[in-house]
C-alpha positions in Angstrom: -87.8 32.8 -4.6 -88.5 31.9 -0.9 -87.4 33.8 2.1 -84.7 31.3 3.0 -83.3 31.6 -0.4 -83.3 35.4 -0.1 -81.4 35.1 3.2 -78.9 32.8 1.6 -78.4 35.3 -1.3 -77.8 38.1 1.2 -75.1 36.0 2.9 -73.2 35.3 -0.3 -70.0 37.2 -0.9 -70.1 39.9 -3.6 -68.0 38.0 -6.0 -70.4 35.0 -6.3 -73.2 35.1 -8.7 -76.7 34.2 -7.7 -77.9 33.4 -11.1 -79.3 29.8 -11.2 -77.8 27.3 -13.6 -80.7 24.9 -13.4 -84.2 24.5 -12.0 -82.9 23.3 -8.7 -80.2 25.8 -8.2 -82.6 28.1 -6.3 -82.6 25.5 -3.4 -78.8 25.1 -3.3 -77.1 26.7 -0.3 -74.1 28.9 -0.9 -70.5 27.7 -0.6 -68.7 28.3 2.7 -65.3 29.9 2.5 -62.5 29.8 5.1 -63.1 33.5 6.0 -66.6 32.7 7.4 -66.9 33.4 11.1 -68.7 31.3 13.7 -71.7 33.7 13.9 -72.1 33.8 10.1 -72.0 30.1 9.9 -74.6 29.7 12.5 -76.8 32.3 10.8 -76.5 30.9 7.3 -76.6 27.2 8.2 -80.2 26.9 7.4 -82.1 23.6 6.8 -83.3 22.2 3.5 -86.3 23.1 1.6 -88.5 22.9 4.6 -86.9 25.8 6.2 -86.4 24.0 9.6 -83.0 24.3 11.3 -80.8 21.3 11.7 -79.4 20.0 15.0 -77.9 23.0 16.8 -75.1 20.8 18.1 -73.6 20.7 14.6 -74.4 24.3 13.6 -70.7 24.9 12.7 -70.7 22.2 10.0 -73.2 22.6 7.1 -74.3 20.1 4.5 -73.4 21.2 1.0 -75.3 19.8 -1.7 -73.3 21.0 -4.7 -69.8 22.2 -5.1 -68.4 24.2 -8.0 -67.0 22.3 -10.9 -63.5 23.9 -10.3 -63.5 22.5 -6.7 -62.8 18.9 -7.9 -59.9 19.0 -5.5 -62.4 18.0 -2.8 -63.8 15.1 -4.6 -62.6 12.7 -2.0 -64.0 14.7 1.0 -67.5 14.6 2.5 -67.5 17.8 4.5 -65.7 21.1 4.5 -64.0 21.9 7.8 -64.3 25.5 9.0 -61.3 27.7 9.3 -61.2 27.8 13.1 -60.4 24.0 13.3 -57.0 24.6 11.6 -55.5 23.4 8.3 -56.7 20.2 6.7 -54.6 17.3 7.9 -52.4 15.3 5.5 -53.1 17.7 2.6 -50.7 19.9 0.8 -51.8 23.4 0.3 -52.6 24.0 -3.4 -52.5 27.6 -4.6 -55.1 27.9 -7.3 -56.3 31.2 -8.7 -59.6 31.4 -10.7 -59.3 32.9 -14.1 -60.6 36.4 -14.4 -64.4 36.3 -15.1 -66.2 38.2 -17.8 -67.4 40.7 -15.2 -64.4 43.0 -14.5 -66.0 44.3 -11.3 -66.1 40.9 -9.7 -63.0 40.1 -7.5 -61.3 36.8 -7.3 -61.5 34.9 -4.1 -58.3 33.2 -2.9 -58.6 30.7 0.0 -56.8 27.6 1.2 -57.8 26.1 -2.1 -58.3 29.1 -4.4 -61.4 28.1 -6.2 -63.5 31.1 -6.8 -66.4 29.1 -8.2 -69.6 30.5 -9.6 -73.1 28.8 -9.6 -72.7 28.2 -13.3 -69.8 25.8 -12.6 -71.4 24.0 -9.6 -71.9 20.4 -10.9 -70.8 18.1 -8.0 -73.2 15.9 -6.1 -74.4 16.3 -2.5 -73.1 12.9 -1.5 -69.5 13.7 -2.5 -69.6 16.9 -0.5 -71.0 15.2 2.6 -68.2 12.6 2.5 -65.6 15.3 2.2 -66.8 17.1 5.4 -67.1 13.8 7.4 -63.6 12.7 6.4 -62.1 16.1 7.4 -63.9 16.0 10.8 -62.7 12.5 11.5 -59.1 13.3 10.7 -59.2 16.3 13.0 -60.8 14.2 15.8 -58.1 11.5 15.4 -55.3 14.0 15.6 -56.8 15.4 18.7 -57.2 12.0 20.2 -53.6 11.1 19.5 -52.4 14.3 21.2 -54.6 13.6 24.2 -53.2 10.0 24.5 -49.7 11.3 24.2 -50.3 13.9 26.9 -51.9 11.3 29.2 -49.0 8.9 28.6 -46.4 11.6 29.4 -48.3 12.6 32.5 -48.4 9.0 33.7 -44.6 8.7 33.0 -43.8 11.8 34.9 -46.0 10.8 37.9 -44.4 7.4 37.9 -40.8 8.8 37.8 -41.7 11.4 40.5 -43.1 8.6 42.7 -40.0 6.4 42.2 -37.7 9.3 43.1 -39.7 10.3 46.2 -40.1 6.7 47.4 -36.4 6.2 48.1 -36.0 9.2 50.6 -39.4 8.5 52.1 -38.5 4.9 52.7 -35.3 6.0 54.3 -37.2 8.4 56.5 -39.6 5.7 57.6 -36.8 3.4 58.4 -35.1 6.1 60.5 -38.3 6.5 62.4 -38.5 2.8 63.0 -34.9 2.7 64.2 -35.7 5.6 66.7 -38.7 3.8 68.0 -36.7 0.6 68.5 -34.1 2.6 70.4 -36.7 4.1 72.6 -38.2 0.7 73.2 -34.8 -0.6 74.2 -34.3 2.2 76.6 -37.6 1.6 78.2 -36.9 -2.1 78.6 -33.6 -1.2 80.3 -35.4 1.1 82.7 -37.9 -1.6 83.5 -35.1 -4.1 84.0 -37.2 -6.6 82.2 -34.4 -9.0 81.1 -36.8 -11.5 79.6 -38.4 -9.0 77.3 -35.2 -7.2 76.5 -33.2 -10.3 75.6 -35.9 -12.3 73.9 -38.2 -9.9 72.2 -36.1 -6.9 71.3 -34.4 -7.4 67.9 -30.9 -5.9 67.3 -31.1 -3.6 64.4 -27.7 -1.9 64.6 -27.1 -0.1 61.3 -30.4 -1.3 59.8 -31.2 2.1 58.5 -27.9 2.5 56.7 -28.2 -1.0 55.1 -31.7 -0.2 53.9 -30.5 3.1 52.4 -27.7 1.2 50.7 -30.2 -1.3 49.3 -32.5 1.3 47.9 -29.5 3.2 46.5 -28.3 0.1 44.6 -31.8 -0.6 43.2 -32.3 3.0 42.3 -28.9 3.3 40.6 -29.4 0.1 38.6 -32.9 0.8 37.3 -32.8 4.5 36.8 -30.3 4.5 33.9 -32.5 2.1 32.0 -35.6 4.2 32.6 -33.8 7.3 31.8 -32.4 5.9 28.5 -35.7 4.4 27.5 -37.7 7.7 28.0 -34.9 10.0 27.3 -36.4 11.6 24.2 -39.7 12.3 25.9 -38.5 14.6 28.6 -39.4 18.2 27.7 -35.9 19.8 28.4 -34.3 17.1 26.3 -36.8 17.6 23.5 -36.1 21.3 23.4 -32.4 20.6 23.3 -32.9 18.1 20.5 -34.9 20.6 18.5 -32.2 23.3 18.9 -29.4 20.9 17.6 -30.7 19.6 14.3 -28.5 18.0 11.7 -29.3 19.0 8.1 -32.6 20.3 9.4 -33.7 16.8 10.4 -34.3 15.9 14.1 -32.1 13.0 15.3 -33.2 11.2 18.5 -30.8 11.8 21.4 -30.5 8.0 21.9 -29.2 7.6 18.4 -26.7 10.4 19.0 -25.5 8.9 22.2 -25.1 5.5 20.6 -23.2 7.1 17.7 -20.9 9.0 20.1 -20.1 5.7 21.9 -19.4 4.0 18.6 -17.1 6.7 17.4 -15.3 6.7 20.7 -14.7 3.0 20.6 -13.5 3.3 16.9 -11.1 6.2 17.3 -9.5 5.6 20.7 -7.8 2.2 20.9 -7.9 2.0 24.7 -11.6 3.0 25.1 -12.7 -0.7 25.4 -10.2 -1.4 28.1 -11.2 1.8 30.0 -14.9 0.8 29.7 -14.1 -2.7 30.9 -12.1 -1.2 33.8 -15.0 1.1 34.9 -17.5 -1.7 34.5 -15.4 -3.9 36.9 -15.1 -1.0 39.4 -18.8 -0.4 39.1 -19.6 -4.1 39.7 -17.3 -4.4 42.7 -18.5 -1.1 44.2 -22.2 -1.6 43.9 -22.0 -5.3 44.4 -20.2 -4.7 47.7 -22.8 -2.1 48.6 -25.6 -4.7 47.8 -23.9 -7.3 49.9 -23.5 -4.8 52.7 -27.2 -4.1 52.5 -28.4 -7.7 52.7 -25.8 -9.3 55.0 -24.2 -8.6 58.4 -20.7 -8.0 57.0 -19.0 -4.6 57.2 -18.7 -2.5 54.1 -15.0 -3.2 53.5 -15.6 -6.9 54.0 -18.5 -6.7 51.5 -16.2 -5.0 48.9 -13.6 -7.8 49.3 -16.3 -10.5 48.9 -17.6 -8.7 45.8 -14.1 -8.8 44.3 -13.7 -12.5 45.1 -17.1 -13.2 43.4 -16.0 -11.3 40.4 -12.5 -12.9 40.2 -13.8 -16.4 40.9 -17.4 -17.3 40.2 -17.3 -20.3 42.6 -16.7 -18.4 45.8 -20.4 -17.6 46.3 -21.3 -21.2 47.1 -21.1 -20.8 50.9 -23.5 -17.9 51.1 -26.5 -18.3 53.5 -29.8 -16.6 53.1 -31.9 -15.6 50.1 -30.7 -12.0 49.8 -27.0 -12.8 50.0 -27.3 -15.6 47.5 -29.2 -13.5 45.0 -26.7 -10.7 45.2 -23.7 -13.1 45.1 -25.1 -14.9 42.1 -25.6 -11.6 40.3 -22.1 -10.4 41.1 -20.6 -13.8 39.9 -22.6 -13.6 36.7 -21.4 -10.1 36.1 -17.8 -11.2 36.8 -18.1 -14.0 34.3 -19.3 -11.6 31.7 -16.5 -9.1 32.5 -13.8 -11.8 32.3 -15.3 -13.1 29.1 -15.1 -9.6 27.6 -11.6 -9.3 29.0 -10.5 -12.5 27.4 -12.1 -11.4 24.1 -10.2 -8.1 24.2 -6.9 -9.7 25.0 -7.5 -12.3 22.3 -8.3 -9.5 19.8 -5.3 -7.5 20.8 -3.0 -10.5 20.4 -4.6 -11.5 17.1 -4.3 -7.9 15.8 -0.6 -7.7 16.9 0.2 -11.1 15.2 -1.7 -10.0 12.1 0.3 -6.7 12.1 3.5 -8.7 12.4 2.4 -11.1 9.7 1.5 -8.4 7.3 4.6 -6.4 8.0 3.0 -3.3 9.6 5.3 -2.9 12.5 8.2 -0.4 12.4 11.8 -1.4 11.7 14.2 0.0 14.3 17.5 -0.5 12.6 20.6 1.7 11.8 23.2 1.3 9.1 21.1 -1.2 7.2 20.6 -1.5 3.4 17.1 -0.7 2.3 15.7 -2.2 -1.0 12.6 -0.5 -2.4 10.6 -2.6 -4.9 10.5 -6.2 -6.0 11.8 -7.8 -9.2 13.5 -10.9 -10.5 16.9 -9.4 -9.6 16.2 -9.4 -5.9 17.4 -12.9 -5.2 20.9 -12.4 -6.7 21.0 -8.9 -5.1 20.4 -10.3 -1.7 23.0 -12.9 -2.3 25.7 -10.4 -3.3 24.9 -8.1 -0.3 25.1 -11.1 2.1 28.5 -12.0 0.7 29.6 -8.4 1.0 28.6 -8.4 4.7 30.3 -11.6 5.5 33.5 -9.9 6.5 31.7 -8.0 9.3 29.7 -10.9 10.5 26.5 -10.1 8.7 24.2 -7.1 8.4 20.6 -6.2 8.0 18.7 -5.9 4.7 15.2 -4.4 4.7 12.9 -5.0 1.8 9.9 -2.7 1.3 7.5 -3.7 -1.5 3.8 -3.6 -2.4 3.4 -7.3 -1.7 2.3 -9.4 1.2 5.0 -10.0 3.8 4.4 -13.7 3.9 4.7 -14.1 0.1 8.0 -12.2 0.1 9.4 -14.3 2.9 8.3 -17.5 1.1 10.0 -16.4 -2.1 13.2 -15.4 -0.3 13.1 -18.8 1.5 13.1 -20.5 -1.9 16.5 -19.1 -2.8 18.1 -21.9 -0.7 21.1 -19.6 0.0 23.0 -19.2 3.2 23.0 -15.5 4.1 26.0 -16.0 6.4 24.6 -14.0 9.3 22.8 -11.3 7.3 19.1 -10.8 8.3 16.5 -10.0 5.7 13.4 -8.1 7.0 10.4 -7.7 4.8 7.8 -5.0 5.1 4.7 -4.5 3.1 4.1 -0.9 1.9 4.5 1.6 -0.9 7.8 3.5 -1.4 5.7 6.4 -2.6 4.2 6.9 0.9 6.3 8.8 3.4 4.7 6.9 6.3 5.8 3.6 4.9 9.3 4.9 4.3 9.5 6.0 7.9 8.3 2.6 8.9 11.5 1.1 7.5 13.8 3.8 9.0 14.7 5.3 5.7 16.6 8.1 7.2 19.0 5.8 9.1 19.9 3.4 6.2 23.4 3.5 4.9 22.3 2.8 1.3 18.9 2.7 -0.5 18.4 0.6 -3.6 15.4 1.4 -5.9 14.7 -1.5 -8.2 13.0 -1.2 -11.6 9.5 -2.5 -11.9 8.1 -5.0 -14.3 6.4 -2.3 -16.4 7.8 -0.9 -19.7 10.8 1.3 -19.6 9.1 4.7 -19.5 6.6 3.6 -16.8 9.4 2.0 -14.7 11.6 5.1 -14.9 8.6 7.3 -14.1 7.9 5.3 -11.0 11.6 5.5 -10.0 11.4 9.2 -10.4 8.4 9.4 -8.0 10.2 7.2 -5.5 13.2 9.6 -5.6 10.9 12.5 -5.0 9.4 10.7 -2.0 12.9 10.1 -0.7 13.8 13.8 -1.0 10.7 14.7 0.9 11.8 12.8 4.1 12.1 15.5 6.8 14.8 13.8 8.7 17.0 13.7 5.6 18.9 10.7 4.2 22.0 9.4 5.8 23.1 7.2 2.9 23.1 7.4 -0.8 20.4 6.2 -3.2 21.1 3.7 -6.0 18.4 3.8 -8.7 18.1 1.1 -11.4 17.1 2.8 -14.6 15.6 1.1 -17.7 16.3 3.7 -20.3 19.4 5.9 -20.5 17.4 8.8 -21.9 15.6 9.2 -18.5 18.8 9.2 -16.5 19.4 13.0 -16.5 16.0 13.8 -15.1 16.4 11.4 -12.1 19.9 12.9 -11.4 18.5 16.4 -11.6 15.8 15.6 -9.0 18.0 13.6 -6.6 21.2 15.6 -6.8 24.5 14.2 -5.5 22.8 11.5 -3.4 21.6 9.6 -6.5 23.6 7.0 -8.3 22.0 5.5 -11.4 22.7 2.1 -13.0 21.2 1.8 -16.5 20.8 -1.9 -16.5 19.6 -2.4 -20.1 22.3 -0.4 -21.7 25.0 -1.9 -19.6 24.0 -5.4 -20.6 23.8 -4.4 -24.3 27.3 -3.0 -24.3 28.6 -6.0 -22.3 27.1 -8.4 -24.8 28.9 -6.7 -27.7 32.2 -6.8 -26.0 31.8 -10.4 -25.0 30.9 -11.3 -28.6 34.1 -9.6 -29.9 36.2 -11.2 -27.1 35.0 -14.6 -25.9 35.4 -15.3 -22.2 35.0 -11.7 -21.1 31.5 -12.4 -19.6 33.0 -14.7 -17.0 35.7 -12.2 -16.1 33.1 -9.5 -15.5 31.0 -11.9 -13.5 34.0 -12.5 -11.2 34.9 -8.8 -10.8 31.4 -7.5 -10.2 30.5 -10.2 -7.7 31.7 -10.2 -4.1 32.7 -13.8 -4.2 36.1 -13.2 -5.8 38.1 -10.1 -6.4 36.3 -6.7 -6.7 37.0 -3.0 -6.7 37.9 -1.1 -3.5 39.0 2.5 -2.9 41.0 3.3 0.2 43.4 6.0 1.6 47.0 4.9 2.4 49.1 7.8 3.9 52.3 5.8 3.8 52.2 5.8 -0.1 52.2 9.6 -0.3 55.1 10.7 -2.6 55.3 7.4 -4.5 54.9 7.3 -8.2 52.2 5.1 -9.6 54.6 2.6 -11.3 55.9 1.9 -7.7 52.5 1.8 -6.2 51.5 -0.8 -8.8 53.8 -3.4 -7.2 53.3 -2.3 -3.6 50.4 -4.6 -2.7 51.1 -8.4 -2.6 47.4 -9.2 -2.3 45.9 -6.5 -4.6 46.3 -4.9 -8.0 46.1 -1.1 -8.1 44.1 0.1 -11.1 43.8 3.9 -10.6 44.0 6.9 -8.3 41.2 9.0 -6.8 42.7 12.5 -7.1 41.7 14.7 -4.2 42.9 17.9 -6.0 40.4 17.4 -8.8 37.3 16.9 -6.5 37.6 13.2 -6.1 37.9 12.3 -9.8 38.9 8.7 -10.3 41.7 8.4 -12.8 41.9 4.8 -14.2 45.2 3.6 -15.6 47.1 6.8 -14.9 50.6 7.7 -16.0 53.6 5.9 -14.4 55.1 9.2 -13.3 52.0 10.4 -11.4 53.0 11.1 -7.8 50.5 10.4 -5.0 49.7 13.5 -2.9 48.0 14.0 0.5 44.4 13.0 0.3 44.7 10.8 -2.7 43.2 7.3 -2.5 44.1 4.1 -4.4 41.7 2.1 -6.5 42.6 -1.6 -6.3 41.1 -5.1 -7.2 41.3 -7.2 -4.1 39.5 -10.2 -2.4 38.1 -8.0 0.4 38.6 -4.6 1.9 40.5 -6.0 4.9 42.7 -8.5 3.0 45.3 -6.2 1.5 47.8 -3.7 2.6 51.0 -2.1 1.1 54.3 -3.8 1.6 57.9 -3.2 0.6 58.7 -3.0 -3.1 59.7 -6.4 -4.6 62.6 -7.0 -6.8 61.5 -7.3 -10.4 63.3 -7.5 -13.7 62.2 -5.9 -16.8 63.9 -8.0 -19.4 63.4 -8.1 -23.0 60.0 -9.1 -24.5 58.6 -9.1 -28.0 57.4 -5.7 -29.3 54.3 -7.1 -30.9 51.8 -4.5 -32.0 48.1 -5.0 -31.8 46.7 -6.8 -34.9 44.7 -4.7 -37.3 40.9 -4.9 -37.3 39.2 -6.9 -40.0 35.6 -6.6 -41.1 33.3 -8.9 -39.2 29.8 -10.3 -39.9 27.5 -10.3 -36.9 23.9 -11.5 -36.4 21.4 -10.1 -34.0 18.5 -12.5 -33.2 15.7 -10.7 -31.5 14.9 -7.0 -30.7 15.8 -5.0 -27.7 14.7 -1.5 -26.7 18.3 -0.2 -26.7 19.3 -1.9 -30.0 20.1 1.6 -31.4 22.7 2.1 -28.7 24.2 -1.4 -29.4 24.6 -0.4 -33.0 26.5 2.7 -32.0 28.8 0.6 -29.9 29.5 -1.7 -32.8 30.1 1.3 -35.0 32.9 2.3 -32.6 34.5 -1.2 -32.3 34.2 -2.8 -35.8 36.4 -2.2 -38.8 35.0 -0.6 -42.0 33.1 -3.0 -44.2 31.5 -5.0 -41.4 27.9 -6.3 -41.7 25.2 -6.4 -39.0 22.3 -8.7 -39.8 19.1 -8.1 -37.8 16.8 -11.1 -37.7 13.5 -10.6 -35.8 9.7 -10.4 -36.2 9.5 -6.6 -36.3 8.6 -5.4 -39.8 11.4 -3.6 -41.7 9.5 -0.2 -41.9 8.8 -0.3 -38.3 12.4 -1.0 -37.5 13.6 2.0 -39.3 11.1 4.1 -37.4 12.2 2.7 -34.0 15.9 3.2 -34.8 15.2 6.8 -35.9 13.1 7.5 -32.7 16.0 6.1 -30.7 18.4 8.7 -32.1 20.2 6.6 -34.7 20.9 8.0 -38.1 21.4 5.0 -40.3 22.8 7.1 -43.2 25.8 8.2 -41.0 27.0 4.7 -40.2 30.5 4.3 -41.7 31.9 1.0 -40.4 28.9 -1.3 -40.5 26.1 -2.0 -43.0 22.6 -3.1 -41.8 21.0 -6.1 -43.4 17.4 -6.8 -42.4 15.7 -10.2 -42.3 12.2 -10.9 -40.9 11.3 -14.1 -39.3 10.8 -16.1 -36.1 14.0 -17.3 -34.4 12.3 -20.4 -32.9 11.1 -21.7 -36.3 13.7 -23.8 -38.1 12.7 -23.1 -41.6 13.1 -19.4 -41.0 16.6 -19.9 -39.6 17.5 -22.1 -42.6 17.2 -19.1 -44.9 20.1 -17.4 -43.0 23.8 -18.1 -43.8 24.5 -19.1 -40.2 27.8 -20.7 -41.0 29.3 -17.4 -42.2 28.8 -15.3 -39.2 31.7 -14.5 -36.9 29.5 -13.7 -33.9 25.8 -14.3 -33.2 24.0 -12.5 -30.4 20.7 -14.1 -29.1 18.9 -11.2 -27.4 16.1 -11.5 -24.9 13.2 -10.2 -27.1 11.5 -7.0 -26.0 8.0 -8.7 -26.2 9.1 -11.3 -23.6 11.4 -9.4 -21.3 8.7 -9.2 -18.6 8.6 -13.0 -18.4 11.9 -14.4 -17.4 11.0 -18.1 -18.1 9.5 -17.5 -21.5 12.4 -15.2 -22.6 15.0 -17.8 -21.5 13.1 -20.7 -23.1 13.0 -18.8 -26.4 16.8 -18.0 -26.2 17.7 -21.6 -25.4 15.5 -22.9 -28.2 17.1 -20.5 -30.7 20.6 -21.5 -29.5 20.0 -25.2 -30.0 18.5 -24.6 -33.5 21.4 -22.4 -34.6 24.0 -24.8 -33.3 22.3 -27.8 -35.0 22.1 -26.0 -38.3 25.8 -25.0 -38.1 26.9 -28.5 -37.2 25.4 -29.8 -40.3 26.8 -27.1 -42.6 30.3 -26.7 -41.2 33.0 -29.4 -41.9 33.7 -31.7 -38.9 37.3 -31.1 -37.7 38.2 -32.7 -34.5 40.7 -30.2 -33.3 42.9 -30.4 -30.2 41.0 -27.7 -28.3 37.8 -29.5 -29.0 39.2 -32.8 -27.7 40.3 -31.2 -24.5 36.9 -29.7 -24.0 35.2 -33.0 -24.7 37.3 -35.2 -22.5 35.4 -36.6 -19.6 32.3 -34.6 -20.4 29.9 -35.9 -22.9 29.7 -38.9 -25.2 26.8 -37.7 -27.3 27.7 -37.3 -30.9 25.0 -34.6 -31.3 26.6 -32.5 -28.5 30.1 -33.0 -29.9 29.0 -31.8 -33.3 27.5 -28.6 -31.9 30.6 -28.1 -29.8 32.8 -28.4 -32.9 30.5 -25.8 -34.6 31.0 -23.5 -31.6 34.8 -23.3 -32.4 33.9 -21.8 -35.8 31.3 -19.2 -34.6 30.8 -17.4 -31.3 27.3 -17.3 -29.9 26.4 -15.1 -26.9 23.1 -15.8 -25.3 21.3 -13.3 -23.0 20.1 -15.3 -20.0 17.8 -13.7 -17.4 17.3 -16.6 -14.9 20.4 -18.1 -13.2 18.8 -21.5 -13.4 19.0 -21.4 -17.2 22.7 -20.7 -16.9 23.2 -24.3 -15.8 21.7 -25.7 -19.0 23.8 -23.5 -21.2 27.1 -24.0 -19.3 26.7 -27.8 -19.1 26.2 -28.1 -22.8 29.3 -25.8 -23.4 28.0 -24.9 -26.9 27.7 -21.2 -26.2 28.9 -18.4 -24.1 26.3 -16.4 -22.2 25.6 -13.1 -20.4 23.6 -13.5 -17.2 22.0 -10.0 -17.4 20.0 -10.0 -14.2 22.9 -11.4 -12.2 25.3 -8.9 -13.6 23.0 -6.0 -12.9 22.4 -7.2 -9.4 26.1 -7.4 -8.8 26.6 -3.8 -10.1 23.8 -2.5 -7.9 25.2 -4.3 -4.8 28.7 -2.9 -5.5 27.5 0.6 -6.0 25.4 0.3 -2.8 28.4 -0.7 -0.8 30.5 2.2 -2.3 29.0 4.7 -4.6 32.4 5.7 -6.0 32.6 2.4 -7.8 29.8 3.6 -10.1 32.3 6.0 -11.8 34.7 3.1 -12.5 31.9 1.0 -14.0 30.6 3.8 -16.2 34.1 4.3 -17.7 34.8 0.6 -18.2 31.4 0.1 -19.9 31.6 3.2 -22.1 32.5 3.2 -25.8 35.5 5.4 -25.2 38.2 5.5 -22.6 39.6 2.5 -20.6 38.2 -0.9 -21.1 38.7 -4.4 -19.9 39.9 -6.9 -22.5 41.8 -10.1 -23.1 45.2 -10.0 -24.8 47.4 -13.0 -26.0 50.6 -13.9 -24.1 52.7 -13.2 -27.1 52.4 -9.5 -26.4 54.3 -9.8 -23.1 56.7 -12.9 -23.2 58.3 -15.6 -25.2 57.1 -19.2 -25.2 58.1 -21.1 -22.1 59.6 -18.0 -20.5 59.9 -18.1 -16.7 58.6 -15.0 -15.1 56.7 -13.9 -12.0 53.4 -12.0 -12.2 55.1 -8.7 -11.2 57.4 -8.9 -14.2 54.4 -9.3 -16.5 52.8 -6.3 -14.8 55.9 -4.2 -15.4 56.0 -5.2 -19.1 52.3 -4.4 -19.4 53.0 -0.8 -18.2 55.2 -0.3 -21.2 52.0 -0.9 -23.3 50.0 1.5 -21.1 48.1 -1.4 -19.7 47.4 -2.8 -16.2 47.6 -6.6 -16.1 45.0 -7.8 -13.6 44.9 -11.6 -14.3 45.6 -14.4 -16.7 44.0 -17.6 -18.2 46.2 -20.5 -19.1 45.7 -22.4 -22.4 44.0 -25.5 -20.8 41.9 -23.6 -18.2 38.3 -22.7 -18.5 38.3 -19.7 -16.2 40.6 -16.7 -15.8 42.3 -15.9 -12.5 41.9 -12.3 -11.4 44.4 -10.9 -8.8 46.4 -14.1 -8.6 48.2 -14.9 -5.3 51.9 -15.2 -4.9 52.7 -12.6 -7.5 56.5 -12.7 -6.8 56.9 -16.5 -7.5 58.2 -17.2 -11.0 56.5 -19.8 -13.3 56.6 -20.9 -17.0 54.2 -19.3 -19.4 53.0 -20.7 -22.8 52.4 -18.7 -25.9 48.7 -19.9 -25.9 48.1 -18.3 -22.5 46.1 -15.0 -22.3 46.1 -12.1 -19.9 43.3 -9.9 -18.7 44.2 -6.2 -18.9 42.7 -2.7 -18.5 43.9 -0.7 -21.4 43.0 2.7 -22.9 40.7 2.4 -25.9 42.0 3.4 -29.3 
């Protein structure tokens, strides 16, 4: 081993082996580690086999012929960089620990790249090692060069900014010196009395120094913000501030933060744009006037005025003379055009936003004593109509509709009603009744009545939504001034809504009301038209009012005290406002009691002196006994179990109820049981099930349609969400049933049929179906009022306009919530009910009596006679006028009465 090799072995660390792995391993220099010092590197950096030293200028970097096999991490580098040059750029430190060697006394070396290699594992080539060292050195030199260029660039920027800042005061200083010299020269010229030189050669500077300072100030003020913003992040104080305010440990440039703050300010504050435009105008006028003052001979105030004229009117700068004034005036005019364009844009956006807000119904409703309707349904049109008729007596009112629909669509749909609202204004707003902000927008706390409509969803979902709306209404901080009328879909959900709302809530269970009404109309033809007259505001309706002059009178005298109204009951103050319909004749009115009447309007009736009536003799005819009936239900309703219970209460024992629909029989029993009906406990009626489609003729042919006393065509549950399809199905079923009946029943041209046909229709097909209608009663459930015209014109069936009747009930309860107690009792299975009685119960044929006489005779039967229908009339007259005038009555006439149920 040569001397150089011995020196190299001495310089190796103790943990490295000197045992050669090949014949040429004795000439391989040892591996440098990061812990080598500069002196050691210079000592051990010997030359190749010749023993001569390399260039002393590169003594800190040594050529490595071979690297250990475990140091493959450096396969892409030519040279190894010493430790005093810093970490390797663009490299992630890798912690690598060499496995423990066979010699336990040998320590493990851990460096930047922990590769404690031994000569046995050194298999890399010299070329790869050289490339590694060259690449590392080049990367270090490039980083140093970038730092030097950045430093030089920042230094030039600082010098340039410092020079610009100092140039302005220095220029002002020089201008001041020039002004002083000119002043001294002028004084000298005056002393020399040299008029020629003084007048011809001495220029008049005046306030030239001030104008120059103004010019430099304008230029400096205009350009410095741009320079400051461009190089904002390069200033050392700003950079230190940016490093101290990091977001998520990531540095955000100050320019981006400033732009973000401006964006947020313009987004949050609505008047930020106007303020920015205002300050821009002030800035343009101020600095534009200062620039005009600097380049022209005008005073400062005159320059400000000129700047304003240039901003306001871009054509005012045309008469400027001189290069400087023209440049400045053109700049001010250009800025003025830009400002006015921005101003027009802001004004246009504000107007468009306001119009869009009005169009979409976002503005607040400032009303008092209005009626608020929450939701949208098919009943809304008839509801608006009834409320408008109710407000006719006071010259109109205000109705506000809040629904989750577009305001324009709601207004278009309301406009299609083609109805005269008679002074009532309908205001639509788009929003959700479940949001308090939207409720406040429609002045919910100031409304005199709130109507919550049922949605188009199924019964449970609709009632759940109504419950949430009631909860939202109870959460209004200002409180509610009026009462709330809630349309329910299922009577089973009614107690929960009343529990949440308390005394302010009045519920109308539409589906159950219509079901009961259809049964009563089927048992008593013509009752549907009477209910339509009483529930609507177009004719007579219920009113409750206090009359102090009637205190002490008995009810039988109160009954005939109103020429223009018919008393029906008493609101008893002593029993907490309980309404007693059809009370005893001997009940004496006390202080605080109110009278329930049927009248044209609340201001059209008043008590008068008692008329003279004669009781007379009349036939003591008892009510005829009930006979078993056979009834057919076509279709399936959700509340069909409640309808069966009503029939159980009204029909005589031995009656039959046929149910014809598409629901399988096993499923029907399950639905009836789930609805709370125990079929085994039915005593008066027997259920007969038939399965089929009511719009298919061959299915209807299998039914004995000519044997039924009454047929009810129900709006099927599967189509109740679609008004048009449900009515189309009902109308088709009606025509098919009547056609089948007309062919099976014998044709008898009775007198009543001739009267009905006279002057109406000459079609033999229609006449045959009308003759069949005399043998069997058909009640059709109609949802759309337009379908009513088709049914009423044909006169082959009676009908129940369910949506119309529910809307009337909602409107009546909205006007006076006490009426809901009256309707609940009249629609119930027990208690008082409205019915039609023949005239033979009250008079003899062709007897001449006044209406008061008939009312007195009706009291002997514990009934209140409220109207009549003559034999040849199609409609009944409720609350007839001129009650004291006598007239002749026929035995075929009928009277409408309120009687206690048996």
